[in-house]
C-alpha positions in Angstrom: 66.2 43.0 -192.3 66.1 39.3 -192.8 68.5 37.0 -191.6 70.5 36.3 -194.8 71.2 40.5 -195.0 72.7 40.4 -191.6 76.4 42.2 -191.4 79.5 39.7 -190.7 81.1 43.4 -188.5 78.7 44.9 -186.9 79.2 48.4 -184.7 80.7 51.4 -185.3 84.6 52.3 -184.4 84.9 48.8 -182.6 83.2 45.7 -184.4 82.9 42.6 -183.1 84.0 40.5 -186.5 81.5 37.3 -186.1 83.4 35.2 -187.9 87.0 35.1 -186.6 85.3 36.0 -183.4 87.1 38.8 -182.3 86.8 42.7 -182.2 88.1 45.1 -184.8 89.3 48.5 -185.2 87.7 51.3 -187.9 88.4 54.7 -188.6 84.2 55.6 -189.6 85.2 59.3 -190.7 88.2 57.1 -193.5 86.9 54.0 -193.5 90.1 52.2 -192.9 90.9 49.0 -191.0 93.9 49.2 -188.4 96.1 46.9 -189.0 98.8 44.6 -187.0 102.5 46.3 -187.8 103.8 42.8 -187.1 102.0 41.3 -189.2 99.4 43.6 -191.7 96.4 42.1 -191.2 93.9 43.6 -189.8 94.1 44.2 -185.6 92.3 41.7 -183.8 90.7 42.2 -180.3 89.4 39.5 -178.0 88.6 42.9 -175.3 86.3 45.1 -176.2 88.3 47.9 -174.0 91.6 47.0 -175.7 89.6 47.4 -178.8 88.1 51.1 -177.4 91.8 52.2 -176.1 93.3 51.0 -179.4 89.9 52.9 -181.7 90.2 55.9 -179.6 93.8 56.4 -181.0 93.9 55.6 -184.1 90.3 58.0 -184.4 91.0 61.6 -183.4 88.2 63.7 -183.8 86.7 65.7 -181.0 83.6 64.0 -179.8 80.6 65.7 -178.0 82.1 67.3 -174.6 85.2 66.5 -175.5 88.1 69.8 -175.8 
C-alpha cells in the first residue's frame, strides 16, 4: 500500500487515530463509533487498556473461547 493510501485510523475495534494521537473505539459489527456522553464527540483514550475495556463492553458478542 502506498504511503498516500495508508488509512488515518487502523486496527480492529480499538483503533489508533494518528491525527489526534489517541485510541478510538468502534463496534466492528455495526461500524458505530463509541461517543463520549458528555460531549457527543467520538470517545478518545490515551491508554490502550482503557480503550480495550471500553470496546469489550461496547461490542458485545461472543469471541472465540468465551461462553
